[in-house]
C-alpha positions as CSV (number, residue, x, y, z in Angstrom):
1,M,46.5,67.3,-5.4
2,S,44.0,67.4,-8.1
3,E,43.0,70.4,-10.0
4,N,39.3,70.0,-9.1
5,P,38.8,71.2,-5.6
6,S,35.5,69.3,-5.0
7,E,37.4,65.9,-5.3
8,N,39.7,66.8,-2.4
9,T,36.9,67.4,0.1
10,P,35.8,64.6,2.3
11,D,32.1,65.2,1.6
12,A,32.4,64.9,-2.1
13,P,30.7,61.8,-3.7
14,K,33.3,59.3,-5.1
15,K,32.8,58.3,-8.6
16,A,32.9,54.6,-9.5
17,P,35.7,53.9,-12.0
18,E,34.5,53.1,-15.5
19,P,34.7,49.4,-16.1
20,S,37.4,48.4,-18.6
21,G,37.0,46.0,-21.4
22,V,38.2,43.0,-19.3
23,D,35.8,43.8,-16.5
24,L,32.9,44.0,-19.0
25,A,33.9,40.7,-20.4
26,R,33.9,39.1,-16.9
27,V,30.4,40.4,-16.1
28,A,29.1,39.2,-19.4
29,L,30.7,35.7,-18.9
30,R,29.2,35.4,-15.4
31,A,25.7,36.4,-16.6
32,A,26.0,33.9,-19.5
33,K,27.0,31.1,-17.1
34,E,24.1,31.8,-14.8
35,Q,21.6,31.8,-17.7
36,A,23.1,28.5,-19.0
37,R,22.8,26.9,-15.5
38,A,19.2,28.0,-15.2
39,R,18.4,26.5,-18.7
40,G,20.2,23.4,-17.7
41,D,18.2,23.1,-14.5
42,V,15.0,23.4,-16.4
43,A,16.1,20.8,-18.9
44,Q,17.2,18.4,-16.1
45,Q,13.8,18.8,-14.4
46,K,12.0,18.0,-17.7
47,K,14.2,14.9,-18.2
48,Q,13.5,13.7,-14.6
49,A,9.7,14.2,-15.1
50,R,9.8,12.1,-18.3
51,R,11.8,9.4,-16.5
52,G,9.3,9.2,-13.7
53,G,10.5,11.5,-11.0
54,L,13.6,12.3,-9.0
55,R,16.4,9.8,-8.5
56,S,18.3,9.6,-5.3
57,G,22.0,10.1,-5.1
58,A,24.8,7.9,-3.8
59,R,23.1,7.3,-0.4
60,A,19.9,5.3,0.1
61,D,16.8,7.3,0.9
62,G,13.0,7.0,0.7
63,R,12.9,7.5,-3.0
64,D,15.0,4.4,-3.8
65,P,13.3,1.4,-5.4
66,M,12.4,-1.3,-2.9
67,A,12.0,-5.1,-3.3
68,L,8.3,-6.2,-3.5
69,G,8.6,-8.3,-0.3
70,S,10.0,-5.4,1.7
71,A,7.4,-3.0,0.4
72,I,4.6,-5.4,1.3
73,N,6.0,-6.1,4.8
74,R,6.4,-2.3,5.4
75,L,2.8,-1.7,4.3
76,I,1.5,-4.5,6.5
77,T,3.4,-3.1,9.5
78,E,2.3,0.5,8.9
79,R,-1.4,-0.4,8.5
80,G,-1.5,-2.9,11.4
81,W,-2.4,-5.9,9.2
82,E,-0.1,-8.4,10.9
83,T,-2.8,-10.7,12.3
84,P,-5.1,-10.7,9.2
85,A,-2.0,-11.4,7.0
86,A,-0.9,-14.2,9.2
87,V,-4.3,-15.8,9.2
88,G,-4.3,-15.4,5.4
89,G,-1.1,-17.4,5.5
90,V,-2.7,-20.0,7.6
91,M,-5.5,-20.3,5.1
92,G,-2.8,-21.0,2.4
93,R,-1.1,-23.6,4.6
94,W,-4.4,-25.2,5.8
95,P,-3.4,-28.8,4.7
96,Q,-0.1,-28.6,6.7
97,I,-1.9,-27.4,9.8
98,V,-4.9,-29.7,10.0
99,G,-3.7,-32.6,7.9
100,D,-4.6,-33.7,4.4
101,D,-7.6,-35.8,5.4
102,V,-9.3,-32.9,7.1
103,A,-8.2,-30.4,4.5
104,K,-10.0,-32.4,1.7
105,H,-13.3,-32.0,3.5
106,C,-13.0,-28.7,5.5
107,V,-12.0,-25.4,4.0
108,P,-11.5,-22.1,5.9
109,E,-13.8,-19.4,4.5
110,K,-13.1,-16.2,6.5
111,Y,-11.5,-14.7,9.6
112,D,-13.3,-12.1,11.7
113,E,-10.5,-10.0,13.2
114,D,-12.8,-8.2,15.7
115,E,-14.2,-11.4,17.2
116,R,-11.1,-13.4,16.4
117,V,-13.2,-16.2,14.9
118,L,-12.2,-18.4,12.0
119,V,-15.1,-19.7,10.0
120,V,-14.7,-23.1,8.4
121,R,-17.0,-24.9,5.9
122,C,-17.2,-28.7,5.8
123,D,-18.6,-30.7,2.9
124,S,-20.7,-33.1,5.1
125,T,-22.3,-33.0,8.5
126,A,-20.1,-35.8,9.6
127,W,-16.9,-33.8,8.9
128,A,-18.5,-30.8,10.5
129,T,-19.1,-32.8,13.7
130,N,-15.6,-34.2,13.6
131,L,-14.1,-30.7,13.2
132,R,-16.2,-29.4,16.1
133,L,-14.6,-32.1,18.3
134,L,-11.1,-31.1,17.0
135,A,-11.8,-27.3,17.4
136,P,-10.0,-26.8,20.8
137,T,-6.9,-28.6,19.5
138,L,-6.9,-26.6,16.3
139,V,-7.3,-23.3,18.2
140,A,-4.3,-24.2,20.3
141,R,-2.3,-25.1,17.1
142,L,-3.3,-21.9,15.3
143,N,-2.4,-19.7,18.2
144,E,0.9,-21.5,18.5
145,D,1.6,-20.7,14.9
146,L,0.1,-17.1,14.8
147,G,0.7,-15.9,18.3
148,H,-1.3,-16.2,21.4
149,G,-4.9,-15.0,21.1
150,A,-5.0,-14.6,17.4
151,V,-7.9,-17.2,17.1
152,R,-10.3,-17.4,20.0
153,H,-12.9,-19.7,18.4
154,I,-13.6,-21.8,15.3
155,K,-17.1,-21.6,13.8
156,V,-17.8,-24.8,11.8
157,N,-20.5,-24.7,9.1
158,G,-21.9,-27.7,7.5
159,P,-22.6,-28.1,3.8
160,G,-24.9,-25.4,2.4
161,G,-28.1,-26.1,0.6
162,P,-29.1,-24.6,-2.7
163,A,-29.4,-20.9,-2.9
164,R,-32.8,-19.7,-1.7
165,R,-34.9,-18.0,-4.3
166,Y,-36.9,-15.3,-2.8
167,G,-40.2,-13.9,-4.1
168,P,-43.7,-15.2,-4.6
169,L,-44.3,-18.7,-5.7
170,R,-46.3,-19.2,-8.9
171,A,-47.4,-22.0,-11.1
172,P,-45.8,-22.3,-14.6
173,G,-47.8,-20.3,-17.1
174,S,-49.7,-18.3,-14.5
175,T,-49.5,-14.5,-14.3
176,G,-48.9,-14.6,-10.5
177,P,-50.6,-12.8,-7.6
178,G,-51.7,-9.3,-8.1
179,D,-52.3,-9.4,-11.8
180,T,-55.7,-8.4,-13.0
181,Y,-57.6,-9.6,-15.9
182,G,-59.3,-7.1,-18.0
């Protein structure tokens, strides 16, 4: 037994042993490693920010670069732009769909998605009349290419006149209506 009677009693507080030199060295090494790791994490985050963000690991995820075609297809699908994009493709392939003769004289101008109407402008009234006669066949061909019901009607416009100039008419050199002399 020990000479100090208070150490032998069960209620006496136990003293922690004094750390030896080896234990102190281990504690100091662990603290240094943690500080170095923390500094390394900060430096790594700064490098990633300079490079443009986080990079993914070995497995593919949403942060990986994507081919332009895949990105565009994903965007079209997410936004519900399938029909307008398909009609835009039709406008690019207009000569193959209607034929070279018609394509030389008639050009698609716009597509109204809500009404499902394709607006076409012709360079003469004769071609506009011809296209109006071909419209049911073209609607069937376009719907076959785009999917049923994508185009319900083709609106054919003839050649446009010169742009209308609005405003009061006046003779050259006149001051116009409303001017007062005085």
